C-alpha positions in Angstrom: -44.5 -7.9 26.3 -46.3 -9.6 23.3 -44.3 -10.4 20.2 -45.3 -8.5 17.2 -44.7 -9.6 13.3 -43.3 -6.1 11.7 -44.4 -5.1 8.4 -42.8 -5.2 5.2 -41.9 -1.5 5.0 -40.8 -1.5 8.5 -38.5 -4.6 7.9 -37.1 -2.8 4.7 -36.0 0.3 6.5 -34.3 -1.7 9.5 -32.6 -3.7 6.9 -31.6 -0.4 4.9 -29.5 0.7 7.9 -27.0 -2.0 7.8 -27.0 -2.2 3.5 -27.1 1.4 3.2 -25.4 3.3 5.8 -24.7 6.4 4.0 -24.6 7.6 0.4 -21.5 6.3 -0.6 -22.7 2.8 0.7 -25.9 3.2 -1.9 -23.7 3.7 -4.7 -21.1 1.1 -3.7 -24.3 -1.4 -4.2 -25.7 0.4 -7.8 -21.8 0.2 -9.1 -21.3 -3.3 -8.2 -25.2 -4.0 -9.6 -23.6 -2.3 -13.1 -20.5 -4.1 -12.9 -22.4 -7.6 -12.5 -24.4 -6.9 -15.5 -21.5 -6.7 -17.9 -21.4 -3.1 -17.9 -18.0 -1.6 -19.8 -18.7 2.3 -18.8 -20.0 3.4 -15.7 -21.6 7.0 -15.0 -21.8 8.3 -11.7 -23.3 11.8 -10.5 -24.0 12.9 -7.0 -25.5 16.1 -5.8 -25.6 17.5 -2.3 -23.2 14.9 -0.9 -25.2 12.1 -2.5 -28.1 13.2 -0.2 -29.7 15.1 -2.8 -29.6 13.2 -5.9 -27.5 10.2 -7.2 -27.5 8.7 -10.6 -25.9 5.5 -11.8 -26.0 5.1 -15.4 -24.3 1.7 -17.6 -24.2 0.0 -20.6 -24.6 -3.6 -19.4 -27.5 -6.2 -20.0 -30.2 -4.3 -19.0 -33.6 -5.4 -18.0 -37.1 -6.3 -19.3 -40.2 -5.0 -18.3 -41.3 -8.3 -16.8 -38.0 -8.1 -14.5 -38.3 -4.3 -12.8 -40.9 -5.1 -10.1 -38.8 -8.2 -9.3 -35.4 -5.7 -8.7 -37.1 -3.9 -6.2 -38.7 -6.9 -4.4 -36.8 -8.3 -1.3 -34.3 -11.2 -1.8 -34.9 -11.1 -5.5 -31.5 -11.6 -7.5 -30.3 -12.6 -10.7 -27.1 -14.0 -9.7 -27.9 -16.7 -7.5 -29.4 -19.9 -9.8 -30.6 -23.4 -8.5 -28.8 -26.5 -9.3 -31.0 -29.5 -10.8 -32.4 -30.7 -7.2 -33.8 -26.8 -6.5 -31.2 -25.8 -4.2 -28.8 -22.6 -4.1 -25.3 -22.7 -3.6 -24.1 -19.7 -1.5 -20.5 -21.1 -1.5 -19.5 -20.8 -5.4 -20.4 -16.8 -5.4 -18.6 -15.5 -8.4 -20.5 -11.9 -8.8 -20.3 -9.0 -6.6 -23.7 -8.8 -5.4 -26.2 -11.9 -4.6 -28.2 -10.8 -1.5 -31.1 -9.0 -3.2 -31.1 -6.3 -0.6 -29.8 -3.1 -2.1 -32.4 -1.6 -4.3 -35.5 -2.7 -1.9 -33.5 -1.1 0.7 -32.6 2.0 -1.1 -36.5 2.2 -2.1 -37.8 2.1 1.4 -35.8 5.2 2.8 -35.5 7.4 -0.6 -37.3 8.3 -3.9 -35.7 5.4 -6.4 -36.7 5.3 -10.1 -34.9 2.9 -12.6 -35.2 3.3 -16.1 -33.4 0.0 -18.3 -33.5 -1.3 -21.6 -32.8 -4.5 -22.2 -29.6 -6.2 -24.4 -31.0 -7.2 -28.2 -33.7 -4.7 -28.8 -36.9 -3.7 -27.3 -38.3 -0.3 -25.7 -37.6 1.1 -22.4 -39.3 0.9 -19.3 -38.7 2.2 -15.9 -40.2 1.6 -12.1 -40.5 3.9 -9.2 -40.6 3.4 -5.6 -41.3 5.9 -3.0 -40.5 5.5 0.6 -41.2 1.4 -0.2 -44.4 2.2 -1.9 -43.6 0.6 -5.7 -45.2 2.1 -8.7 -46.6 0.6 -11.9 -44.2 0.0 -14.7 -44.4 2.1 -17.6 -42.8 2.9 -20.4 -39.8 5.5 -20.5 -36.9 7.4 -22.6 -33.7 6.0 -22.3 -30.5 7.4 -24.4 -28.6 4.1 -24.8 -28.9 0.7 -26.8 -29.3 -1.2 -23.8 -28.2 -0.9 -20.1 -29.8 0.8 -16.9 -30.1 4.0 -15.2 -30.7 4.3 -11.6 -31.6 7.6 -9.8 -31.8 8.0 -6.3 -33.7 11.4 -4.7 -34.0 12.7 -1.4 -31.8 10.1 0.2 -33.2 9.0 4.0 -36.2 11.2 3.6 -38.4 8.2 5.3 -36.0 8.1 8.0 -35.1 11.4 9.0 -33.3 10.3 12.4 -30.8 8.9 9.9 -30.0 12.4 8.6 -28.7 13.6 11.7 -26.0 11.3 11.7 -24.6 12.2 8.4 -21.4 14.2 8.0 -20.7 17.4 6.0 -22.0 17.5 2.2 -18.0 17.4 1.7 -17.3 14.6 3.7 -19.9 12.4 1.9 -18.5 13.6 -1.3 -15.0 12.4 -0.8 -16.5 8.9 0.5 -18.5 8.9 -2.6 -15.2 9.6 -4.5 -13.1 7.0 -2.5 -15.8 4.4 -3.4 -15.6 4.9 -7.2 -11.9 5.1 -6.9 -11.7 1.6 -5.3 -14.1 0.1 -7.7 -12.0 1.8 -10.6 -8.7 -0.1 -9.4 -10.7 -3.9 -9.2 -11.8 -3.2 -12.5 -9.3 -1.8 -14.5 -11.3 -2.4 -18.3 -14.4 -0.6 -17.3 -14.2 3.1 -17.6 -15.7 5.3 -14.7 -16.7 9.0 -14.2 -18.0 10.9 -11.3 -19.6 14.3 -11.5 -20.2 16.0 -8.0 -22.5 18.9 -8.0 -22.0 19.1 -11.6 -18.6 19.1 -11.4 -16.4 16.6 -13.2 -14.5 15.0 -10.2 -13.0 11.6 -11.8 -12.7 10.6 -15.2 -11.0 7.3 -15.6 -10.9 5.8 -19.4 -10.7 2.3 -19.6 -7.4 0.5 -19.7 -6.4 -2.7 -21.3 -7.0 -5.8 -18.9 -3.5 -6.9 -17.2 -1.0 -5.7 -15.1 0.3 -3.1 -17.6 -3.4 -1.4 -17.9 -4.0 -2.1 -14.4 -0.8 -0.5 -13.0 -1.9 2.8 -15.2 -5.3 2.6 -13.7 -3.6 2.8 -10.2 -1.4 5.7 -11.5 -4.3 7.7 -12.6 -6.0 7.0 -9.1 -2.9 6.9 -6.8 -0.6 9.6 -8.4 1.7 8.8 -11.3 4.4 9.2 -8.6 3.4 5.3 -7.3 4.0 3.9 -10.5 7.3 5.2 -10.7 7.9 3.6 -7.4 5.9 0.2 -7.3 7.5 -3.1 -7.4 5.1 -5.5 -9.1 4.1 -8.7 -7.2 2.9 -12.3 -9.0 2.9 -14.8 -6.3 1.2 -18.0 -6.1 0.5 -20.7 -3.5 -1.8 -24.0 -3.1 -4.3 -22.5 -5.7 -4.2 -18.9 -4.2 -2.7 -16.1 -6.5 -1.4 -13.0 -5.6 -0.6 -10.0 -8.1 -0.4 -6.7 -7.8 1.6 -3.5 -6.9 3.5 -2.4 -3.7 5.4 0.9 -3.0 9.4 1.7 -2.5 9.8 1.6 1.3 11.2 5.1 0.9 8.0 5.6 -1.0 5.6 5.6 2.1 3.1 8.0 3.8 1.9 9.1 7.3 -1.0 6.5 7.4 -2.2 3.5 5.9 -5.1 5.3 3.5 -3.0 4.3 0.6 -3.4 0.4 1.2 -6.2 -1.6 -1.0 -6.9 -5.2 -0.9 -9.4 -6.5 -3.0 -10.3 -9.9 -3.5 -11.5 -11.8 -6.7 -12.3 -8.3 -8.1 -14.4 -7.2 -4.8 -12.5 -4.4 -2.6 -12.3 -5.4 1.0 -11.1 -3.9 4.0 -9.2 -6.7 6.1 -7.1 -6.1 9.3 -5.0 -9.3 7.5 -3.7 -6.4 4.6 -2.3 -4.2 7.5 -0.9 -6.9 9.7 1.0 -8.7 6.5 2.2 -5.4 5.3 3.0 -4.7 8.8 5.3 -7.7 8.9 6.5 -7.3 5.4 7.8 -3.7 5.8 9.0 -4.1 9.3 12.9 -4.0 8.4 12.4 -0.9 6.1 9.8 1.2 8.1 9.6 3.2 11.4 6.1 2.2 13.0 4.6 5.7 12.3 5.2 5.4 8.5 3.1 3.1 6.2 3.6 1.8 2.8 1.5 2.2 -0.4 -0.3 -1.2 -2.3 -3.0 -2.3 -4.0 -2.6 -5.8 -3.6 -5.3 -8.1 -5.6 -6.2 -11.9 -4.0 -7.2 -14.7 -6.8 -8.7 -17.9 -5.2 -11.7 -20.5 -5.7 -14.8 -18.9 -4.3 -15.4 -21.8 -2.1 -12.2 -20.7 0.0 -13.9 -17.4 1.0 -16.7 -16.2 2.5 -18.3 -12.9 1.1 -21.5 -13.4 3.1 -20.3 -12.3 6.4 -21.4 -8.7 6.3 -24.9 -7.3 4.4 -22.5 -4.5 3.4 -19.9 -7.2 1.6 -17.1 -5.2 2.8 -15.6 -7.4 4.7 -14.4 -11.5 4.1 -13.5 -14.6 5.8 -10.8 -16.5 4.6 -10.9 -20.5 5.0 -7.1 -20.4 5.7 -6.0 -16.9 6.7 -2.8 -18.3 7.6 -2.2 -19.2 3.9 -3.5 -15.7 2.5 -1.2 -13.7 5.1 1.7 -15.6 4.8 1.6 -15.0 0.5 1.3 -11.8 1.3 4.1 -11.2 3.3 6.3 -13.6 1.1 4.9 -12.2 -2.0 6.2 -8.4 -1.0 9.5 -9.8 1.2 10.3 -11.2 -2.3 9.5 -8.0 -4.5 11.6 -5.6 -2.1 14.4 -8.1 -1.9 14.4 -7.9 -6.0 14.4 -3.9 -5.6 18.0 -4.3 -4.3 19.0 -0.8 -3.5 16.4 1.1 -5.7 15.4 4.2 -3.7 12.0 6.1 -4.7 12.0 8.7 -7.6 10.6 11.2 -5.1 13.7 11.3 -2.9 15.6 13.0 -6.2 12.6 15.4 -6.7 12.4 16.5 -3.2 16.6 17.2 -3.4 15.6 18.9 -6.6 13.0 21.0 -5.0 15.1 22.3 -2.3 18.0 23.3 -4.9 15.5 25.3 -7.0 17.0 29.1 -7.3 15.2 31.4 -4.8 16.4 33.8 -2.3 19.9 33.9 -1.5 21.9 36.3 0.7 24.1 39.3 -1.2 27.6 38.3 -2.1 29.8 39.5 0.7 32.3 42.8 -0.6 35.2 40.8 -0.8 33.4 38.2 -3.2 31.5 38.4 -6.5 30.2 41.6 -6.4 34.0 42.8 -5.7 34.6 40.8 -9.2 32.0 42.6 -10.7 33.4 45.8 -9.6 36.7 45.1 -10.8 38.4 44.8 -7.6 39.1 41.3 -7.3 41.1 38.9 -9.7 41.3 35.3 -8.9 44.5 33.6 -9.2 44.7 30.8 -11.6 47.6 29.4 -10.2 46.3 29.9 -6.4 43.3 28.1 -7.5 44.9 25.3 -9.3 47.1 24.7 -6.2 44.2 24.5 -3.8 42.4 22.5 -5.8 44.6 19.9 -7.5 42.9 18.1 -10.8 39.9 21.1 -10.9 41.0 22.2 -14.6 40.6 18.4 -15.8 37.3 17.4 -17.1 36.7 14.7 -14.1 39.1 14.9 -11.3 39.0 10.9 -10.1 39.7 10.1 -6.3 39.3 6.4 -7.3 41.9 4.1 -8.5 41.9 2.8 -12.0 40.8 -1.0 -11.1 37.8 -1.8 -9.0 36.8 -5.5 -7.6 33.4 -7.1 -8.0 31.5 -6.5 -5.0 31.5 -10.0 -3.3 35.2 -8.4 -2.6 34.0 -5.9 -0.1 31.6 -8.7 2.1 32.7 -7.4 5.4 32.5 -4.0 6.3 34.4 -0.9 4.6 38.0 -1.5 4.4 40.6 -1.1 1.5 40.7 -3.8 -0.9 43.6 -5.4 -2.3 45.0 -4.6 -5.5 43.7 -7.2 -8.1 44.8 -8.4 -11.0 45.5 -5.9 -13.5 43.2 -7.6 -16.2 40.0 -6.6 -14.1 39.8 -3.0 -15.1 36.2 -1.6 -15.0 35.3 2.2 -15.2 33.7 2.7 -12.0 31.3 5.2 -13.1 29.4 2.5 -15.3 28.4 0.9 -12.0 24.9 1.7 -10.4 25.9 3.9 -7.8 29.2 5.2 -9.8 32.2 6.2 -8.6 33.3 8.0 -5.4 35.0 11.4 -6.1 35.0 13.0 -2.4 33.5 13.3 0.7 31.6 16.2 2.1 31.8 17.5 5.7 33.4 13.7 6.4 29.6 12.7 5.9 28.3 12.3 2.6 30.1 10.4 -0.2 29.7 12.6 -3.6 29.8 10.0 -6.7 29.6 10.2 -10.3 27.7 7.6 -12.8 27.4 7.5 -16.4 24.6 9.9 -16.7 24.3 12.0 -13.5 25.9 12.2 -9.6 24.9 10.1 -6.3 24.9 11.8 -2.7 25.4 8.8 0.1 24.8 9.4 3.8 27.7 6.8 4.8 26.7 6.4 8.4 22.8 5.4 7.3 24.1 3.2 4.4 26.8 1.4 6.2 24.1 1.0 9.4 21.9 -1.1 6.7 24.7 -3.2 5.6 25.8 -4.2 9.1 22.0 -4.9 10.2 21.3 -7.3 7.1 24.6 -8.9 7.7 23.4 -9.1 11.2 19.9 -10.3 10.6 21.7 -13.0 8.0 23.9 -14.3 10.7 21.0 -14.5 13.4 19.0 -16.5 10.7 21.8 -19.1 9.9 22.9 -19.7 13.8 19.4 -19.4 15.5 18.7 -16.7 18.1 20.5 -17.2 21.4 18.6 -17.7 24.3 19.2 -16.9 28.0 17.5 -18.7 31.5 15.7 -16.8 33.7 16.8 -17.5 37.3 13.4 -17.9 38.1 10.5 -18.3 35.9 7.9 -15.9 35.5 4.4 -16.5 35.3 2.3 -14.1 33.4 -1.3 -14.2 33.5 -3.9 -13.9 30.7 -7.3 -14.0 29.5 -7.7 -17.8 28.9 -8.2 -17.3 25.2 -5.5 -15.2 25.1 -3.3 -18.0 27.0 -4.5 -20.6 24.7 -3.8 -18.5 22.1 -0.2 -17.8 22.8 0.6 -21.3 23.9 -0.4 -22.6 20.5 2.6 -20.8 18.9 5.2 -22.0 21.4 7.4 -23.5 18.4 7.3 -20.3 16.5 8.2 -18.2 19.6 11.0 -21.1 20.4 12.3 -20.4 17.2 12.9 -16.5 18.1 14.3 -17.1 21.4 11.3 -17.5 24.2 10.7 -20.7 25.4 7.3 -20.7 27.2 4.3 -23.4 28.4 1.1 -23.4 29.6 0.9 -22.9 33.4 -2.8 -23.6 34.2 -6.0 -21.8 32.7 -5.4 -18.2 31.9 -1.4 -18.3 32.4 1.8 -18.6 30.7 5.5 -19.7 32.2 8.6 -17.9 30.8 11.4 -19.8 31.1 13.8 -18.3 28.7 14.2 -15.1 26.5 16.3 -14.1 23.8 19.5 -13.3 25.0 19.7 -9.8 22.7 17.0 -8.3 24.7 18.7 -8.4 27.8 16.9 -7.6 31.4 13.2 -7.2 29.6 9.7 -6.7 30.6 8.5 -10.1 30.4 5.5 -10.0 31.5 4.8 -7.0 29.2 6.6 -8.7 25.8 4.2 -11.6 26.5 0.6 -9.3 26.9 2.3 -7.5 23.3 2.6 -10.9 21.4 -0.9 -11.8 22.7 -2.1 -8.6 21.5 -0.3 -8.9 17.9 -1.7 -12.6 17.7 -5.3 -11.4 18.4 -4.8 -8.8 15.8 -2.6 -9.8 13.0 -2.0 -13.5 13.9 1.3 -13.3 14.3 3.9 -12.6 16.8 5.2 -9.3 15.7 6.3 -7.8 18.9 9.0 -10.1 19.8 10.3 -9.7 16.2 10.1 -6.1 16.0 11.6 -6.1 19.5 14.7 -8.0 18.0 14.9 -6.2 14.9 15.1 -3.4 16.8 17.8 -4.5 19.6 19.7 -5.1 15.6 19.1 -2.2 14.3 20.4 -0.7 17.7 23.5 -2.4 17.8 24.2 -1.9 13.7 23.8 2.0 14.6 26.6 1.9 17.0 29.0 -0.4 15.0 28.6 1.5 11.4 30.8 3.9 10.1 30.2 7.5 12.4 29.3 11.0 10.4 32.4 12.5 10.9 35.0 9.9 9.9 36.9 10.3 6.9 37.0 8.2 4.4 39.6 7.2 1.7 39.0 6.8 -2.1 38.8 2.9 -1.6 37.1 2.7 1.3 34.3 4.9 0.0 34.1 3.0 -3.5 34.1 -0.6 -1.5 31.1 0.9 0.6 29.5 1.7 -2.9 29.8 -1.6 -4.4 28.6 -3.4 -1.2 25.5 -1.5 -1.3 25.1 -2.5 -4.9 25.2 -6.1 -3.7 23.3 -5.9 -0.5 19.3 -6.2 -0.6 17.2 -3.1 0.8 20.1 -1.0 0.7 18.2 2.1 -0.5 17.3 2.7 2.9 18.1 3.0 6.8 16.0 0.9 9.4 13.6 3.7 9.5 12.9 4.1 5.9 15.0 7.0 5.3 16.7 7.4 1.9 20.5 6.2 2.2 21.5 8.0 -1.1 20.2 10.2 -3.6 20.5 10.0 -7.3 20.4 13.4 -9.4 20.6 12.6 -13.5 22.6 15.1 -15.3 19.2 16.2 -17.3 17.9 17.5 -14.1 21.1 19.1 -12.9 21.1 21.2 -16.2 17.6 22.3 -15.7 18.8 23.8 -12.5 21.5 26.0 -14.2 19.1 27.1 -17.2 20.8 24.6 -19.7 18.0 22.4 -20.7 
């Protein structure tokens, strides 16, 4: 079979299959061109899921008539410049685009027209490309003082086979909206508008550059609840800076769709982010729940390779362990700083369940009998049954309180301190205990509302945190296997696992290489008891391949600690005294992560007085 040189039109159509996978891919390339041109406003229109028509208009620097033919020529770009020796540096890439493939690829499979006016004056000109055939540059009308308008019609008309693999128009429109949202989150100082089939789908005004403007943009895209429950992150290590926002553990989702990573202003999809988030939130969420996060990594362009894929959706870090460690460390620091804080959506859901609705009719001996005049409550009887009901606030706690450090171990009645230490308990974040309901829930009063605490879930978290601290201080106890077990793996997996022997030893797992493609296990963590050693090692190998860290072993240890904490904590159904309830509240305030149990469920619900008054029509 002879070797043939393909014509340029065929080459462009083949390349278009990588660069322009679907309408959202074409819009991504055009929006990145607008951003690289310094645009402050980007307008996007899409009809028929982007297959019928796409328009991307911007107010960037624009192009002159001499640049338009080069813009649609393959591998021609304004984003790379030669040095004094005439060499082009592909390591210091500071723009979103640089390959010079997008416009010729789109023009080879669609009907493309570009109209532009350069900044600084001059007439506007346009060029048309249809199925790879380039037309002549001609004067054109242009509405703005400078910028570009790129219109794409009949996408993939020149490659009908590709149309058979497109999804529904609705699915393609959703992918377009998702792409615009990602670009908008990466560039908060740029305004974005998106019209789909003539209807305004997205309108995002420009925000002030900086953390506050970025949070406002994230709230506009991810929802206002995210900004109310987001933790700010700002960490730097060895020249790599991590900023952004991550949601509280109690504010989570059933999938990982709301996890975003941006590298030097570029939206990317990277398994590193999912693994880092999973590691950081491992103590707080069940395996089937996922946190919300938008993280921004800024580093020297030399330390990251963006020339991995023509679509530029993936990157490769020179030191992925450094970036991953920075993400995990930054997230854990932010979560520790959150203390006992829980998501605001917890209170909203609780209030939603209390909204007035259908209620069963009152019994004949109850409210209806009172309305008919046949029943009159006896004040003396009520006062005898509920002492202190007539008071403004019936106190269940003594008139003293100790600092949280006094309740460092368990829930126990603390000794009375000196009389000089007098603090009104309602001034504490979780307030003062007033009652215990169904021997499971503690009702506390705060200065501006009330708090309901699940005593079992709260104490389980406290015990779990104490066990983790003790395990970190004393190390993980190990148990030697009577007969060391040999686990056979793929040679590459075996080498990867044995390379982490020191890290695994800190977790109580002692291994050593045993020839090519095998690992010898001598000791395992004592907490695991009798365990499937081969299954554990294989899980570790899978985690190292996917996430770069042995999450399986850590998660098993944490699962055992969680189970032990569950059995060692205050059970539902146990009656607590007032000092015990207050001791639990104070210890929660002093313990990080006490706002959620080990599975991500809230340990308490706070209801503001204003919200309670709304339930009864007082506001």
